[in-house]
C-alpha positions as CSV (number, residue, x, y, z in Angstrom):
1,M,-79.3,69.8,90.0
2,V,-77.3,71.9,87.4
3,D,-74.0,71.0,85.7
4,I,-71.2,72.9,84.0
5,L,-70.0,71.0,81.1
6,H,-66.9,71.9,78.7
7,Q,-64.8,70.0,76.2
8,V,-61.3,70.7,74.9
9,G,-58.9,69.1,72.7
10,V,-55.3,69.0,73.5
11,Q,-52.6,68.0,71.1
12,A,-50.9,65.6,73.6
13,T,-51.3,62.1,75.0
14,P,-53.7,61.3,77.7
15,D,-50.8,60.7,80.0
16,K,-49.4,64.1,79.4
17,V,-53.0,65.7,80.1
18,Y,-53.4,63.5,83.2
19,E,-49.9,64.7,84.7
20,A,-51.4,68.4,84.3
21,I,-54.7,67.6,86.1
22,A,-53.3,65.1,88.7
23,T,-50.0,66.4,90.0
24,I,-49.5,69.5,92.3
25,D,-46.8,70.8,89.8
26,G,-49.1,70.3,86.8
27,L,-52.1,72.1,88.5
28,K,-49.9,75.0,89.6
29,G,-49.1,75.5,86.0
30,W,-52.6,76.2,84.6
31,W,-55.1,76.7,87.5
32,T,-53.5,78.6,90.5
33,E,-50.0,78.9,91.6
34,E,-51.4,78.5,95.2
35,T,-51.9,74.8,95.0
36,T,-50.9,72.3,97.8
37,G,-52.0,69.1,99.2
38,S,-52.2,65.5,98.2
39,T,-53.3,64.2,94.7
40,D,-53.7,60.6,96.0
41,V,-57.0,59.0,96.1
42,G,-58.4,60.1,99.6
43,G,-56.1,63.1,99.7
44,V,-57.2,66.7,99.7
45,I,-55.9,69.4,97.4
46,Q,-56.0,73.1,98.4
47,F,-56.5,75.7,95.7
48,R,-56.1,79.3,96.8
49,F,-57.0,82.4,94.7
50,P,-56.9,86.2,95.6
51,A,-60.7,86.0,96.3
52,G,-60.7,82.8,98.2
53,G,-60.3,79.2,97.6
54,F,-61.4,75.5,97.4
55,D,-60.4,72.2,99.0
56,M,-60.9,69.2,96.7
57,L,-61.1,65.5,98.1
58,V,-59.7,63.2,95.5
59,R,-62.3,60.4,94.8
60,E,-60.8,58.8,91.8
61,S,-57.5,59.0,89.8
62,I,-56.9,56.7,86.8
63,P,-53.8,57.6,84.9
64,G,-54.5,58.6,81.3
65,E,-58.2,58.3,81.8
66,R,-59.9,60.3,84.7
67,V,-59.7,62.4,87.9
68,L,-62.7,63.0,90.1
69,W,-62.8,65.4,93.0
70,E,-65.4,66.3,95.4
71,V,-65.5,69.8,96.9
72,V,-65.3,69.8,100.6
73,D,-64.5,73.3,101.4
74,G,-64.9,76.7,99.8
75,P,-68.0,78.9,98.7
76,E,-71.4,77.5,99.8
77,E,-72.4,76.9,96.2
78,W,-69.4,74.5,95.5
79,I,-69.7,72.4,98.7
80,G,-70.7,68.9,97.7
81,T,-70.3,69.5,93.9
82,T,-67.9,67.2,92.0
83,I,-65.4,68.0,89.3
84,D,-64.9,65.3,86.7
85,W,-61.9,65.1,84.2
86,S,-62.5,62.3,81.6
87,L,-59.8,61.9,79.1
88,V,-60.3,60.3,75.7
89,N,-57.5,59.4,73.2
90,E,-58.2,60.7,69.7
91,G,-55.0,59.8,67.8
92,D,-52.5,62.6,68.5
93,W,-55.1,64.5,70.5
94,T,-56.6,64.0,73.8
95,T,-60.2,65.2,74.4
96,V,-60.9,66.5,77.9
97,N,-64.5,66.1,78.9
98,F,-64.8,68.3,81.9
99,S,-67.9,68.6,84.2
100,H,-68.5,70.5,87.5
101,R,-71.6,68.7,88.5
102,D,-74.5,68.9,91.1
103,W,-74.9,72.6,91.6
104,R,-78.2,72.9,93.6
105,E,-79.4,75.9,91.4
106,P,-78.1,78.1,88.6
107,V,-77.1,81.2,90.7
108,L,-75.2,84.1,89.3
109,F,-71.9,82.7,90.7
110,M,-72.3,79.7,88.4
111,H,-72.4,81.9,85.4
112,H,-69.0,83.2,86.6
113,C,-67.6,79.8,87.4
114,S,-68.6,78.5,83.9
115,T,-66.7,81.2,82.2
116,K,-63.8,80.8,84.4
117,W,-63.5,77.1,83.9
118,A,-63.6,77.7,80.2
119,T,-60.5,80.1,80.4
120,Y,-58.7,77.7,82.8
121,L,-59.3,75.0,80.3
122,V,-57.5,77.0,77.6
123,S,-54.9,77.7,80.1
124,L,-54.5,73.9,80.6
125,K,-54.2,73.5,76.8
126,Q,-51.7,76.3,76.5
127,L,-49.6,74.6,79.3
128,I,-49.4,71.3,77.6
129,E,-49.1,72.5,73.9
130,D,-46.9,75.8,74.5
131,G,-45.2,75.1,77.6
132,A,-46.8,78.0,79.7
133,G,-50.4,78.4,81.0
134,A,-52.0,81.3,82.6
135,P,-52.7,80.2,86.3
136,S,-53.9,82.6,88.9
137,P,-52.8,85.3,89.8
138,R,-51.8,85.7,86.1
139,D,-55.2,84.3,84.7
140,L,-57.6,86.2,82.4
141,K,-59.8,88.4,84.5
142,I,-63.4,88.3,83.7
143,I,-64.9,90.3,86.5
144,N,-63.9,93.0,89.0
145,W,-64.2,91.1,92.4
146,E,-63.8,94.5,94.3
147,I,-67.0,95.9,92.5
148,E,-68.9,92.6,93.0
149,A,-68.0,92.4,96.7
150,A,-69.2,96.0,97.3
151,A,-72.5,95.3,95.5
152,S,-73.3,92.4,97.8
């Protein structure tokens, strides 16, 4: 199994960061504006993007500490993977330790996803610190999906 791991510091309390990753309005502010569903433990969150989407089962949600999702629908490479947000209070900062775990192998799509997660973590930081993130469809584009789709 292979994992994507990232870390970002946010100048905010863990509760403020938790609100951005554990509520529908928060998620819409930095990941994708097309976010629906339930963020309660056992609920499913639907994330939609121009090129497709993902459904995440909320496995754990501890205010100010951790959110854990399991991917239950989406691209084959994502099904069964887990996304873990662990928050650590560092004085005036919160460190977000992010992992997207249990990829079966490091396929090319994983390269793309690793880079996109990094851009979305910066979007999360911008939302919390500056009041505006860059969620899809206003996110940083890193690949031309039309060319990629024609090549496959």
